[in-house]
NUGU-932604 format. One record per residue (C-alpha): residue number from 0; chain; z, x, y. Coordinates in pm, 1 decimal. Each point is the difference from the previous one (the first is absolute). Layout:
! residues N
<drenba NUM; A; <Z; X; Y>>
...
END
This chain:
! residues 431
<drenba 0; A; <-6835.2; 16086.3; -10039.9>>
<drenba 1; A; <-162.5; 336.3; 76.9>>
<drenba 2; A; <255.4; 194.2; 204.7>>
<drenba 3; A; <-282.7; 149.1; 208.7>>
<drenba 4; A; <-87.1; -343.0; 136.5>>
<drenba 5; A; <86.3; -16.9; 368.4>>
<drenba 6; A; <231.6; -302.9; 39.4>>
<drenba 7; A; <-107.2; -49.5; 361.8>>
<drenba 8; A; <-365.8; -22.7; -97.8>>
<drenba 9; A; <95.0; -237.6; -278.9>>
<drenba 10; A; <186.8; -219.0; 248.5>>
<drenba 11; A; <-297.5; -2.4; 235.8>>
<drenba 12; A; <-224.1; -115.5; -284.6>>
<drenba 13; A; <252.8; -269.0; -88.4>>
<drenba 14; A; <12.3; -123.8; 360.7>>
<drenba 15; A; <-378.9; -10.7; 19.1>>
<drenba 16; A; <-1.8; -197.1; -325.5>>
<drenba 17; A; <230.0; -259.5; 156.3>>
<drenba 18; A; <-220.6; -29.0; 308.2>>
<drenba 19; A; <-341.2; 21.4; -165.0>>
<drenba 20; A; <34.0; -152.6; -348.5>>
<drenba 21; A; <253.2; -280.7; 44.2>>
<drenba 22; A; <-197.6; -183.7; 275.2>>
<drenba 23; A; <-303.2; -13.3; -230.6>>
<drenba 24; A; <198.0; -124.1; -300.0>>
<drenba 25; A; <-102.3; -352.4; -97.7>>
<drenba 26; A; <-27.0; -116.2; -360.0>>
<drenba 27; A; <-156.0; -310.9; -161.5>>
<drenba 28; A; <257.6; -183.7; -213.0>>
<drenba 29; A; <-79.4; -321.8; -186.9>>
<drenba 30; A; <-322.0; -33.9; 193.8>>
<drenba 31; A; <159.2; 40.5; 344.3>>
<drenba 32; A; <15.4; 306.5; 223.4>>
<drenba 33; A; <359.2; 111.2; 61.9>>
<drenba 34; A; <67.8; 196.0; 319.6>>
<drenba 35; A; <382.0; 3.3; 23.4>>
<drenba 36; A; <185.1; 101.4; -313.9>>
<drenba 37; A; <-258.1; 259.8; -117.9>>
<drenba 38; A; <75.6; 190.6; 320.5>>
<drenba 39; A; <372.3; -29.0; -69.3>>
<drenba 40; A; <-43.8; 127.0; -355.3>>
<drenba 41; A; <-202.0; 301.6; 114.6>>
<drenba 42; A; <251.6; 66.4; 277.1>>
<drenba 43; A; <281.3; -20.2; -257.3>>
<drenba 44; A; <-178.8; 250.9; -223.7>>
<drenba 45; A; <-46.2; 240.7; 291.8>>
<drenba 46; A; <365.6; -47.4; 96.6>>
<drenba 47; A; <117.3; 92.8; -350.5>>
<drenba 48; A; <-225.7; 304.9; 6.1>>
<drenba 49; A; <148.5; 94.9; 337.3>>
<drenba 50; A; <349.7; -13.6; -149.9>>
<drenba 51; A; <-115.9; 220.1; -287.3>>
<drenba 52; A; <-150.6; 257.5; 237.1>>
<drenba 53; A; <313.0; -4.5; 215.4>>
<drenba 54; A; <229.7; 50.0; -300.9>>
<drenba 55; A; <-204.2; 302.7; -104.4>>
<drenba 56; A; <-13.9; 145.6; 352.7>>
<drenba 57; A; <325.9; -92.6; 170.9>>
<drenba 58; A; <12.5; 337.3; 173.3>>
<drenba 59; A; <-328.7; -67.9; 182.5>>
<drenba 60; A; <-4.7; -380.0; 35.8>>
<drenba 61; A; <243.9; -255.9; 135.3>>
<drenba 62; A; <74.9; -352.0; -114.7>>
<drenba 63; A; <218.7; -126.9; 284.5>>
<drenba 64; A; <105.5; 226.1; 286.1>>
<drenba 65; A; <309.3; -101.2; 199.9>>
<drenba 66; A; <-171.0; -32.2; 337.4>>
<drenba 67; A; <37.3; -289.8; 237.7>>
<drenba 68; A; <-313.7; -197.5; -85.4>>
<drenba 69; A; <82.7; 14.5; -370.2>>
<drenba 70; A; <351.1; -125.4; 70.7>>
<drenba 71; A; <-144.1; -294.5; 192.8>>
<drenba 72; A; <-250.6; -69.1; -277.7>>
<drenba 73; A; <271.4; 26.4; -264.1>>
<drenba 74; A; <215.0; -251.3; 188.1>>
<drenba 75; A; <-295.6; -237.5; 24.1>>
<drenba 76; A; <-71.2; 28.3; -373.6>>
<drenba 77; A; <369.8; -44.4; -83.2>>
<drenba 78; A; <19.5; -321.1; 203.6>>
<drenba 79; A; <-324.1; -120.3; -158.9>>
<drenba 80; A; <157.8; 64.4; -339.7>>
<drenba 81; A; <310.3; -199.4; 93.5>>
<drenba 82; A; <-224.8; -278.8; 127.5>>
<drenba 83; A; <-177.8; 4.9; -336.2>>
<drenba 84; A; <327.0; -42.2; -191.2>>
<drenba 85; A; <115.1; -281.0; 231.4>>
<drenba 86; A; <-345.0; -158.0; 26.6>>
<drenba 87; A; <-69.4; -369.2; -48.2>>
<drenba 88; A; <-202.1; 130.7; -296.7>>
<drenba 89; A; <103.9; 352.9; -107.2>>
<drenba 90; A; <-271.8; 7.8; -266.3>>
<drenba 91; A; <-278.8; -66.3; 250.1>>
<drenba 92; A; <152.7; 234.7; 256.8>>
<drenba 93; A; <1.6; 284.5; -251.6>>
<drenba 94; A; <-340.2; -49.0; -161.3>>
<drenba 95; A; <-174.5; -172.2; 289.2>>
<drenba 96; A; <-156.1; -343.1; 13.5>>
<drenba 97; A; <-315.7; -88.1; -189.7>>
<drenba 98; A; <-168.7; -26.7; 341.0>>
<drenba 99; A; <75.2; 350.1; 132.8>>
<drenba 100; A; <180.4; 218.5; -261.8>>
<drenba 101; A; <185.5; 138.3; 303.4>>
<drenba 102; A; <358.5; 13.2; -125.4>>
<drenba 103; A; <261.9; 273.7; -16.5>>
<drenba 104; A; <-187.3; 184.8; -275.0>>
<drenba 105; A; <-305.8; 24.5; 225.6>>
<drenba 106; A; <221.6; 123.3; 284.3>>
<drenba 107; A; <126.5; 283.8; -219.9>>
<drenba 108; A; <-359.6; 99.5; -77.8>>
<drenba 109; A; <-85.2; -4.7; 371.8>>
<drenba 110; A; <295.2; 231.1; 61.6>>
<drenba 111; A; <-124.4; 236.7; -270.5>>
<drenba 112; A; <-335.6; 15.2; 180.7>>
<drenba 113; A; <189.6; 99.2; 314.4>>
<drenba 114; A; <203.9; 262.4; -187.0>>
<drenba 115; A; <-316.4; 149.5; -147.4>>
<drenba 116; A; <-150.6; 31.9; 347.3>>
<drenba 117; A; <316.7; 169.3; 125.6>>
<drenba 118; A; <-85.1; 286.0; -238.7>>
<drenba 119; A; <-348.6; 54.6; 140.9>>
<drenba 120; A; <-71.4; 355.1; 107.7>>
<drenba 121; A; <-328.2; 116.5; 149.6>>
<drenba 122; A; <-181.0; -314.2; -116.1>>
<drenba 123; A; <-257.0; 7.9; 280.7>>
<drenba 124; A; <-279.7; 172.0; -194.5>>
<drenba 125; A; <-127.9; -309.7; -183.6>>
<drenba 126; A; <223.5; -275.0; 135.9>>
<drenba 127; A; <-225.9; -154.4; 262.2>>
<drenba 128; A; <-321.2; 42.3; -198.2>>
<drenba 129; A; <143.3; -165.2; -310.9>>
<drenba 130; A; <167.9; -282.8; 189.0>>
<drenba 131; A; <-318.1; -65.1; 197.9>>
<drenba 132; A; <-208.2; -27.1; -317.5>>
<drenba 133; A; <241.1; -255.6; -147.9>>
<drenba 134; A; <10.2; -201.8; 322.5>>
<drenba 135; A; <-379.5; -2.3; 21.3>>
<drenba 136; A; <-31.8; -120.9; -360.5>>
<drenba 137; A; <246.5; -282.6; 67.3>>
<drenba 138; A; <-186.3; -82.5; 322.2>>
<drenba 139; A; <-347.6; -5.8; -153.6>>
<drenba 140; A; <121.7; -240.7; -266.9>>
<drenba 141; A; <143.3; -224.2; 273.6>>
<drenba 142; A; <-320.2; 10.4; 204.4>>
<drenba 143; A; <-207.8; -99.7; -302.1>>
<drenba 144; A; <235.5; -292.7; -60.0>>
<drenba 145; A; <-25.5; -115.2; 360.7>>
<drenba 146; A; <-379.9; 1.2; -6.4>>
<drenba 147; A; <-1.9; -184.5; -334.8>>
<drenba 148; A; <-146.9; 283.7; -204.7>>
<drenba 149; A; <316.1; 52.8; -200.9>>
<drenba 150; A; <-78.2; 203.4; -315.4>>
<drenba 151; A; <294.9; -164.4; -178.5>>
<drenba 152; A; <-49.4; -351.3; -148.3>>
<drenba 153; A; <197.1; -258.9; 198.8>>
<drenba 154; A; <133.7; -162.7; -314.9>>
<drenba 155; A; <239.3; 289.2; -66.1>>
<drenba 156; A; <173.5; -33.0; 337.6>>
<drenba 157; A; <319.9; -205.0; 16.5>>
<drenba 158; A; <-122.4; -176.2; 313.9>>
<drenba 159; A; <-341.7; -157.6; 44.7>>
<drenba 160; A; <-74.9; 209.9; 305.3>>
<drenba 161; A; <-360.7; 50.8; 104.4>>
<drenba 162; A; <-83.3; 190.2; 316.6>>
<drenba 163; A; <357.0; 128.6; 42.8>>
<drenba 164; A; <86.7; 370.0; 7.1>>
<drenba 165; A; <301.0; 90.8; -213.3>>
<drenba 166; A; <-122.4; 290.8; -216.8>>
<drenba 167; A; <257.7; 149.9; -238.5>>
<drenba 168; A; <287.3; -145.0; 204.8>>
<drenba 169; A; <-50.6; -359.5; -111.5>>
<drenba 170; A; <34.4; -161.7; 343.3>>
<drenba 171; A; <-163.3; 52.8; 343.7>>
<drenba 172; A; <340.8; 34.5; 168.0>>
<drenba 173; A; <110.5; 269.1; -244.5>>
<drenba 174; A; <-330.0; 182.2; 38.2>>
<drenba 175; A; <44.4; -14.3; 377.1>>
<drenba 176; A; <341.4; 166.0; -30.6>>
<drenba 177; A; <-146.3; 275.0; -218.9>>
<drenba 178; A; <-290.2; 63.4; 237.5>>
<drenba 179; A; <238.0; 16.5; 296.0>>
<drenba 180; A; <159.9; 298.1; -173.3>>
<drenba 181; A; <-337.4; 146.5; -98.0>>
<drenba 182; A; <-195.0; -29.1; 325.5>>
<drenba 183; A; <140.3; 307.6; 183.7>>
<drenba 184; A; <-34.5; 223.8; -307.4>>
<drenba 185; A; <-374.7; 85.4; 21.0>>
<drenba 186; A; <37.1; 55.7; 374.0>>
<drenba 187; A; <194.2; 314.0; -89.7>>
<drenba 188; A; <-311.2; 136.1; -172.1>>
<drenba 189; A; <-223.5; -83.3; 295.5>>
<drenba 190; A; <239.3; 73.5; 284.0>>
<drenba 191; A; <159.6; 320.9; -125.0>>
<drenba 192; A; <-237.7; 131.4; -267.4>>
<drenba 193; A; <-326.8; -101.9; 172.9>>
<drenba 194; A; <-132.5; -169.2; -313.4>>
<drenba 195; A; <-250.8; -276.5; 73.3>>
<drenba 196; A; <76.4; -150.7; -339.5>>
<drenba 197; A; <340.7; -87.7; 142.8>>
<drenba 198; A; <-162.8; -210.9; 271.2>>
<drenba 199; A; <-223.4; -172.3; -256.2>>
<drenba 200; A; <303.5; -76.2; -217.4>>
<drenba 201; A; <185.5; -138.7; 302.3>>
<drenba 202; A; <-290.7; -236.5; 70.4>>
<drenba 203; A; <-0.7; -128.8; -359.2>>
<drenba 204; A; <376.4; -57.7; 1.8>>
<drenba 205; A; <-20.0; -167.1; 341.5>>
<drenba 206; A; <-271.5; -237.7; -123.7>>
<drenba 207; A; <215.3; -91.3; -300.8>>
<drenba 208; A; <295.2; -58.7; 232.5>>
<drenba 209; A; <-207.6; -243.3; 205.6>>
<drenba 210; A; <-113.8; -169.7; -320.8>>
<drenba 211; A; <359.8; -79.7; -96.9>>
<drenba 212; A; <20.0; -233.4; 303.0>>
<drenba 213; A; <370.5; 82.7; 10.2>>
<drenba 214; A; <125.2; -21.2; 356.7>>
<drenba 215; A; <330.5; 176.4; -62.8>>
<drenba 216; A; <-183.6; 297.1; -151.2>>
<drenba 217; A; <-243.9; 4.6; 292.0>>
<drenba 218; A; <288.0; 16.5; 246.6>>
<drenba 219; A; <182.2; 265.4; -202.4>>
<drenba 220; A; <-313.8; 211.9; -38.7>>
<drenba 221; A; <-76.9; -20.2; 371.1>>
<drenba 222; A; <351.3; 118.2; 83.6>>
<drenba 223; A; <-32.5; 267.6; -267.7>>
<drenba 224; A; <-319.7; 136.6; 157.3>>
<drenba 225; A; <153.7; -1.6; 347.6>>
<drenba 226; A; <303.3; 182.0; -136.0>>
<drenba 227; A; <-233.1; 260.6; -156.0>>
<drenba 228; A; <-119.6; 84.9; 351.4>>
<drenba 229; A; <355.2; -4.0; 134.6>>
<drenba 230; A; <139.5; 228.0; -270.0>>
<drenba 231; A; <-290.3; 244.0; 36.7>>
<drenba 232; A; <44.0; 10.9; 376.0>>
<drenba 233; A; <372.8; 63.2; -34.9>>
<drenba 234; A; <-55.7; 283.0; -245.3>>
<drenba 235; A; <-322.6; 168.1; 109.5>>
<drenba 236; A; <-144.0; -163.0; 310.8>>
<drenba 237; A; <-371.5; -73.3; 31.2>>
<drenba 238; A; <-275.9; 257.0; 32.1>>
<drenba 239; A; <-356.8; -96.0; 92.6>>
<drenba 240; A; <-119.8; 16.0; -359.1>>
<drenba 241; A; <280.0; -230.7; -110.3>>
<drenba 242; A; <-79.6; -250.4; 273.8>>
<drenba 243; A; <-357.9; -4.1; -129.4>>
<drenba 244; A; <128.4; -75.2; -349.5>>
<drenba 245; A; <214.9; -283.3; 131.8>>
<drenba 246; A; <-302.4; -149.7; 175.8>>
<drenba 247; A; <-204.5; 38.0; -319.3>>
<drenba 248; A; <264.8; -187.7; -199.7>>
<drenba 249; A; <7.7; -277.3; 261.7>>
<drenba 250; A; <-379.4; -33.3; -6.1>>
<drenba 251; A; <0.7; -0.6; -381.6>>
<drenba 252; A; <268.2; -270.9; 0.4>>
<drenba 253; A; <-201.8; -224.2; 229.8>>
<drenba 254; A; <-311.4; 61.7; -210.9>>
<drenba 255; A; <185.6; -116.1; -312.8>>
<drenba 256; A; <144.0; -296.2; 188.7>>
<drenba 257; A; <-346.0; -96.1; 124.0>>
<drenba 258; A; <-140.0; 19.4; -352.5>>
<drenba 259; A; <284.0; -214.9; -131.8>>
<drenba 260; A; <-48.9; -262.8; 269.2>>
<drenba 261; A; <-374.1; -14.8; -65.9>>
<drenba 262; A; <43.6; -38.9; -374.7>>
<drenba 263; A; <305.6; -226.5; -18.4>>
<drenba 264; A; <-74.4; -274.1; 250.4>>
<drenba 265; A; <294.6; -98.8; 217.7>>
<drenba 266; A; <261.2; 130.8; -246.0>>
<drenba 267; A; <128.7; 279.3; 221.4>>
<drenba 268; A; <4.3; -185.9; 330.4>>
<drenba 269; A; <171.3; -302.9; -153.3>>
<drenba 270; A; <277.2; 207.7; -155.5>>
<drenba 271; A; <31.9; 234.3; 295.7>>
<drenba 272; A; <27.0; -273.7; 262.4>>
<drenba 273; A; <252.1; -189.9; -212.3>>
<drenba 274; A; <245.1; 288.4; 53.8>>
<drenba 275; A; <9.7; -71.9; 371.7>>
<drenba 276; A; <-9.7; -377.9; -39.8>>
<drenba 277; A; <301.0; 0.9; -233.0>>
<drenba 278; A; <188.0; 239.7; 226.2>>
<drenba 279; A; <-74.6; -214.1; 305.6>>
<drenba 280; A; <134.7; -312.0; -172.7>>
<drenba 281; A; <321.7; 178.8; -90.1>>
<drenba 282; A; <53.6; 138.7; 351.2>>
<drenba 283; A; <-66.8; -339.2; 158.9>>
<drenba 284; A; <209.0; -173.7; -267.3>>
<drenba 285; A; <-277.5; -250.5; -57.1>>
<drenba 286; A; <25.4; -271.9; -261.3>>
<drenba 287; A; <-83.4; 136.7; -343.1>>
<drenba 288; A; <62.4; 361.9; 107.4>>
<drenba 289; A; <228.2; 48.0; -301.3>>
<drenba 290; A; <-304.6; -45.7; -223.4>>
<drenba 291; A; <-173.2; 301.1; 156.4>>
<drenba 292; A; <-92.1; 317.4; -184.6>>
<drenba 293; A; <-92.6; -185.2; -319.5>>
<drenba 294; A; <341.1; -174.2; 10.4>>
<drenba 295; A; <179.8; 334.5; 33.4>>
<drenba 296; A; <205.3; -113.3; 299.6>>
<drenba 297; A; <123.3; -300.1; -200.3>>
<drenba 298; A; <75.9; 223.0; -298.1>>
<drenba 299; A; <185.8; 253.2; 214.7>>
<drenba 300; A; <220.4; -280.9; 127.6>>
<drenba 301; A; <87.2; -104.2; -353.8>>
<drenba 302; A; <58.1; 364.8; -94.2>>
<drenba 303; A; <251.4; 38.5; 281.9>>
<drenba 304; A; <180.0; -311.2; -126.2>>
<drenba 305; A; <21.0; 156.3; -347.0>>
<drenba 306; A; <141.5; 319.0; 151.1>>
<drenba 307; A; <268.2; -199.1; 179.5>>
<drenba 308; A; <103.1; -155.4; -331.1>>
<drenba 309; A; <61.3; 340.3; -166.2>>
<drenba 310; A; <-2.2; 265.8; 272.1>>
<drenba 311; A; <188.0; 272.8; -187.2>>
<drenba 312; A; <-161.2; 17.4; -342.0>>
<drenba 313; A; <-302.1; -230.1; 12.3>>
<drenba 314; A; <-138.4; -229.7; -267.8>>
<drenba 315; A; <-128.1; 272.8; -233.7>>
<drenba 316; A; <-317.7; 204.3; -27.2>>
<drenba 317; A; <-323.0; -194.2; -55.1>>
<drenba 318; A; <176.7; -338.2; -10.9>>
<drenba 319; A; <-97.3; -142.1; 337.2>>
<drenba 320; A; <-215.6; -266.7; -163.4>>
<drenba 321; A; <309.8; -125.3; -183.6>>
<drenba 322; A; <210.4; -0.8; 316.9>>
<drenba 323; A; <-273.8; -181.2; 194.1>>
<drenba 324; A; <-33.8; -264.8; -270.4>>
<drenba 325; A; <376.0; -47.6; -24.8>>
<drenba 326; A; <64.0; -29.0; 374.1>>
<drenba 327; A; <-316.3; -122.8; 171.3>>
<drenba 328; A; <-221.5; -186.2; -247.8>>
<drenba 329; A; <43.5; -350.4; 156.3>>
<drenba 330; A; <-47.6; 138.3; 352.3>>
<drenba 331; A; <-314.8; 193.2; -93.5>>
<drenba 332; A; <-152.8; -304.3; -171.5>>
<drenba 333; A; <81.7; -208.1; 308.2>>
<drenba 334; A; <-157.9; 256.9; 234.6>>
<drenba 335; A; <-314.9; 70.4; -204.0>>
<drenba 336; A; <-46.6; -302.1; -224.6>>
<drenba 337; A; <32.6; 226.1; -304.2>>
<drenba 338; A; <219.3; 285.1; -116.8>>
<drenba 339; A; <-98.6; 349.6; 117.6>>
<drenba 340; A; <124.5; 253.9; -253.5>>
<drenba 341; A; <82.4; 301.8; 218.8>>
<drenba 342; A; <144.6; 288.6; -198.6>>
<drenba 343; A; <13.6; 260.1; 278.6>>
<drenba 344; A; <89.5; -12.4; 369.6>>
<drenba 345; A; <-334.5; 152.2; 111.0>>
<drenba 346; A; <205.4; 248.9; 197.6>>
<drenba 347; A; <133.7; 292.9; -200.2>>
<drenba 348; A; <308.6; 40.3; 215.5>>
<drenba 349; A; <102.3; -364.9; -17.0>>
<drenba 350; A; <-72.9; 4.8; -371.8>>
<drenba 351; A; <244.6; 286.1; -57.6>>
<drenba 352; A; <272.1; -191.5; 183.8>>
<drenba 353; A; <-76.1; -315.0; -201.5>>
<drenba 354; A; <3.9; 194.0; -326.7>>
<drenba 355; A; <289.6; 243.1; 40.1>>
<drenba 356; A; <169.0; -76.5; 330.6>>
<drenba 357; A; <14.5; 128.5; 355.7>>
<drenba 358; A; <195.9; 320.8; -84.2>>
<drenba 359; A; <-275.7; 108.0; -240.5>>
<drenba 360; A; <-259.7; -60.5; 272.8>>
<drenba 361; A; <202.4; 215.3; 240.1>>
<drenba 362; A; <9.8; 287.7; -249.6>>
<drenba 363; A; <-372.9; -39.6; -69.2>>
<drenba 364; A; <-82.8; 14.9; 371.4>>
<drenba 365; A; <227.7; 302.9; 39.0>>
<drenba 366; A; <-187.9; 166.4; -287.5>>
<drenba 367; A; <-334.4; -67.3; 169.5>>
<drenba 368; A; <123.3; 115.0; 340.3>>
<drenba 369; A; <134.3; 325.5; -140.4>>
<drenba 370; A; <-321.3; 72.7; -189.6>>
<drenba 371; A; <-224.3; -78.1; 297.0>>
<drenba 372; A; <212.0; 224.7; 219.4>>
<drenba 373; A; <-37.2; 277.4; -256.0>>
<drenba 374; A; <-376.4; -50.2; -23.8>>
<drenba 375; A; <-36.7; -4.4; 377.3>>
<drenba 376; A; <180.7; 331.2; 20.5>>
<drenba 377; A; <-253.0; 155.0; -241.8>>
<drenba 378; A; <-316.1; -102.1; 187.2>>
<drenba 379; A; <-55.7; 347.4; 144.7>>
<drenba 380; A; <50.1; 172.9; -334.4>>
<drenba 381; A; <-311.1; -149.3; -162.0>>
<drenba 382; A; <-261.7; -257.7; 109.4>>
<drenba 383; A; <39.7; -186.9; -330.4>>
<drenba 384; A; <311.3; -160.5; 143.7>>
<drenba 385; A; <-210.7; -173.4; 267.3>>
<drenba 386; A; <-193.0; -233.9; -236.9>>
<drenba 387; A; <307.5; -46.4; -220.4>>
<drenba 388; A; <209.8; -108.6; 297.4>>
<drenba 389; A; <-286.1; -224.4; 114.9>>
<drenba 390; A; <-28.6; -159.9; -344.6>>
<drenba 391; A; <373.6; -64.4; -20.7>>
<drenba 392; A; <8.5; -138.2; 354.6>>
<drenba 393; A; <-287.1; -237.4; -74.5>>
<drenba 394; A; <163.1; -116.0; -322.5>>
<drenba 395; A; <332.3; -68.8; 170.8>>
<drenba 396; A; <-180.2; -217.5; 256.2>>
<drenba 397; A; <-198.0; -199.5; -256.8>>
<drenba 398; A; <325.4; -43.4; -196.4>>
<drenba 399; A; <104.8; -240.8; 275.0>>
<drenba 400; A; <-259.0; -243.8; -137.9>>
<drenba 401; A; <-53.9; 88.9; -365.3>>
<drenba 402; A; <205.5; 56.5; -313.2>>
<drenba 403; A; <116.7; 293.1; -209.9>>
<drenba 404; A; <-202.0; 4.4; -322.0>>
<drenba 405; A; <-28.3; 204.3; -317.6>>
<drenba 406; A; <-360.5; 94.8; 78.0>>
<drenba 407; A; <75.7; 179.2; 327.8>>
<drenba 408; A; <365.5; 72.3; 71.4>>
<drenba 409; A; <24.8; 313.4; -215.6>>
<drenba 410; A; <-282.6; 154.4; 207.4>>
<drenba 411; A; <201.2; -62.5; 314.8>>
<drenba 412; A; <309.1; 163.4; -151.1>>
<drenba 413; A; <-202.5; 302.4; -111.5>>
<drenba 414; A; <-114.2; 43.3; 360.1>>
<drenba 415; A; <362.4; -35.3; 112.3>>
<drenba 416; A; <102.2; 259.5; -258.6>>
<drenba 417; A; <-264.4; 243.8; 123.9>>
<drenba 418; A; <129.8; -36.4; 355.5>>
<drenba 419; A; <349.6; 72.6; -129.1>>
<drenba 420; A; <-94.3; 292.5; -228.5>>
<drenba 421; A; <82.6; 348.7; 125.4>>
<drenba 422; A; <-336.4; 169.3; -55.5>>
<drenba 423; A; <-252.4; -264.2; -101.1>>
<drenba 424; A; <-260.7; 149.8; 234.8>>
<drenba 425; A; <8.6; 366.3; 97.1>>
<drenba 426; A; <-311.8; 107.5; 190.3>>
<drenba 427; A; <-6.5; 12.1; 377.3>>
<drenba 428; A; <-262.5; -162.6; 220.6>>
<drenba 429; A; <-193.0; 204.5; 252.6>>
<drenba 430; A; <-122.4; -220.4; 285.8>>
END
């Protein structure tokens, strides 16, 4: 390696590669488009390159610093490793199931993405522009799919989905999780850099988010946008020009929503109203309330039962479908008339407890709390922390309803790593 190469610039390029290349990575194999393991392979390659750069520049870069959030994360990973060894299927827990590829090996790669981001320094110059371009490309692909003008032949998809938006993420729910993270990003360009292209990008991403028809992502994104306003107010307050920008974003959002409602029939209203109908049934404890949220309430109940069976170490990473089949198959067939093959809890926090036990969940939550506290304390140092905190907040909310997946989770941990890094963003904002 050329000794004149700045290791910090190299790390910034590596981080941008994780955020901008991996989400687009999808490869046709045996006539079918693969969206999971190609991303893992590229992430593994970037992780190895990160180790190489670190080994050559240990005086300037850090692998693992002994601060509190890293200790919490290390404890979580250690317990996940023990759960893998003691799993009902150690092989599946290490490599991941054929459904998700989300085993211990994937967890290690996610952690490497986080460790890369911890080495970011002055990344703000191209960060938001590059990430916005990637998010817009993913969104345009999804919009074309939703309106049935998909440029990709349907025969190469694994699922015979027509009129569904899933883009390079392979599933509308996964795309919704990704867009929840992406939505606040272009607002940085519009809100702080006064670039109208940022507003246009926000509108495209917002339309793609609506097209996913994913209620959990809608809720998470809404909370994420509200938190954007909250974090900005806490750090900088609101001047008249900023209030005008907020109103412009609100008007643009309603314009996109109106367009979507006009072009998609009753899709939005049906899905939107079902949020309140399901919630009302649960609060009133009406008959069939446990089937609300696309059976999530029922699944959460079964997940809690699995946790009670193995509260300390769990059943093993990515093996929930085995535990469900072993313990609840007759009951599920009785309740639904057929077997429902659930392989995740559709709640990331419950899923961690099912997979690796309650102690691992406690350490994971402590890791998140510490990182959020750190990010919150940096809000006044640079406005970039406002959209990052908003993205992370929105993701953590949607995680109550969705699952951790290969296609998205590394992006979340990169954002977490940037919040935790010492000097990821260095400019100051003048209100």
